[in-house]
N, C-alpha and C positions, 0 to 999 in steps of 0.2 A: 547291554541292558538299555532299553529304550528310555528316552526322557519322559518324565511324568507329564500327564496331560495338563495339569495346572501350570507347570513351568512353560510348556509350549504355548499356552494361551497368552502368558505375559510376554513372551518373546515374539509372538506373531506380529508382523508389520501392521501398522495402523495407517489408514489413508484418511486425510481430512481436507476440507476446503477445496473441492474440485470447482474450477472456474473455467467456463467455456468462452472462447473469443467470439464476440457477437458477429463479426464478419467472416469468421473461419471456425465454425463449431466443431470441426474435426480436431482442432488444436485445443488442448486442455492444460491448465496449470494446476498443480496439486502440491500439498505438503504431505510427506509420508515418512515413516520410520523404516523404510525398506532396507536401508544400509546401516541401521542401528541407531541413528539419531534423526531428529526432525530436520528435513531438508526440502528444498523446493525442487520440483521435477517438471519437465515438459513431456507431455504425452501426445503423440500423433495417433489418433484413433484409426485413421485410414490405413496407415502403414503398420500399426501395432507396435511402434517404437516408443520407448521411454528412455529418458536420460536425466540424470541429476544435473541441475543448472547451478545450484548454490555451491559456492566454493569459498574458502576462507571464513574467518569469523567462527561463530559458535553454532551455526545452523540457521534454520529459517522457520519462523512460527507462522508466517503468512506467505501466500503466493497469489499473485494477480497476473492477468495476461493483457497485453495491449489489445485494443479492439480489433485490429486487423490480424491478430495472431502472430505478429512478428517477433514478440519477445515476452519473456516471463519476468515479472517484476517481483522483487523480494527485498526484505529489510536486511542490510548487511550490518551486523553487530560484531565488531572485531574482537571484543574482549569479555563479553557477557554482561556488560553494564547496561545493556539495552539502548545505549547511545550509538547512533550510526547514521545511515542514510539509505534512501530507497535507490536500488540499482536495477538495471534491466539487462538480462542475458538474452542474446539472440536465440530464438526458438530452435533454429537449425544448427546452432553452435557458433562460437566466435567470442570475441572479447566482451566481458561484462563492463558496463560503463554506468556512471551516475544517471538516474532517470531525469533529474533536474540539476543543471549546473548552478554554481554560484550560490549554494545554500550551505550553512554550516552543519557540521556533524551535531546531532541533537537527539532528542527523544521524539518519537513519532506521535503526532496528534491528529492523524488522519490523512487520507489519500483519496483522490478522485481523478479518474481518467475518462475523458470523453473525446473520441476521435483523436486529434493531434493536440489536445489540451490536457494539461495536468495541473491539479491544485494539491498542495501539500500543507499540512499543519505541522509545526515543529515547536518543541519546547527547548529553549536554550537555558543556560545557567541564569540568565538575566530576565528573560521574557518569553512570551508565546507569540508565534508568527504564522501568518498564512500567506503563501506565495503562489503565484500562477505563472504558467508559460502557455501561450496560445499559438497554435500552428508552428511550433518549433522556434518561436521568437525568444527574445531574452526573458529571463525570469524577472517578475515584478512582485514586490512585496505589497500586498493589499491591506494587511492588518498587522498591528503589533500592540501588545498590551502586557502589563505585569500580571494581569489576572488570567486564569486558565482559559484557553481558547483552542479551537481546532476546526477541522473541516470534515464534513460528512459524518457518518456514523462512527461511534467510538470503538465498537468491536462487533463483528469483525470490521476492519477498515475496508475501504474501497467502495462503500455504498453511499449514496447521497452526494452532497457537495456540488459539483458542476451540473448545470442544466444540460439537457441533451444537445443543445446547440452551443454550449460552452459560453453563452453570453452572460450567465449569472452564476454566482457561487454562494452557497449557503454555509455560513460558519456558525459554530456554537461558541458562546462566550460567557464569562462569569462576571461581567461588569455590574450586574444587578442582583447577583446571588453568590453561589459558590460552585465548586467543581461538580457537585452532585445535583445542582439545580441551575443548569445553564439555559440561557436564552438563545434564540436563533436570530440571525441577521442575514438578509440577502443583499449581496453586493453586486454591482455591475463589474463583471470580470475585466472589462477594459479600462475603466476609470477608477474603480474602487468606491464609487458613490453608493450610499445606502439606498436600496430600492424598497425594502420592507423590513419589518421587525416583529418578532413574536416573543413576548415575555410571559412566562407562566406565573 
């Protein structure tokens, strides 16, 4: 007996959040339920190859790709608490590693990648932090506050944040409001100095 149509619809794999690498558009990162759970995948459109890159943890809700197509970035949540870290899996295979070293496991509050620069927003048990690493250099904390804050767009993450030359980073903060009415502040990515402010 064949499976009923409505059952097949619910079991059919879902594909979400396709992201192309700006410098290698044949390389795509995606989140799919192809193997039965939400996972991050790397797709090579030229070769027609797909492979799951997320491993461990409870799956992946988001996938991003490095601008040069060299790796797929995804949030590693080990136990389902949503607490974890951004990791990068080499596109062609290899060891998964932290995207940014020397930051605590936390809840994600945003991500921005431009060239070799990365900005991450994190929420710890004590506070909210925004950190950057420029051209593979050491990670530097630019902002910390007990009030809600993050970098770039809230959902989906990965948009906004760093300027195209990575000299500026835009954060959202709740110093003048609450988590639903955040203000924007542009910081110098090198020094952390405030360059501009937008309060609604």
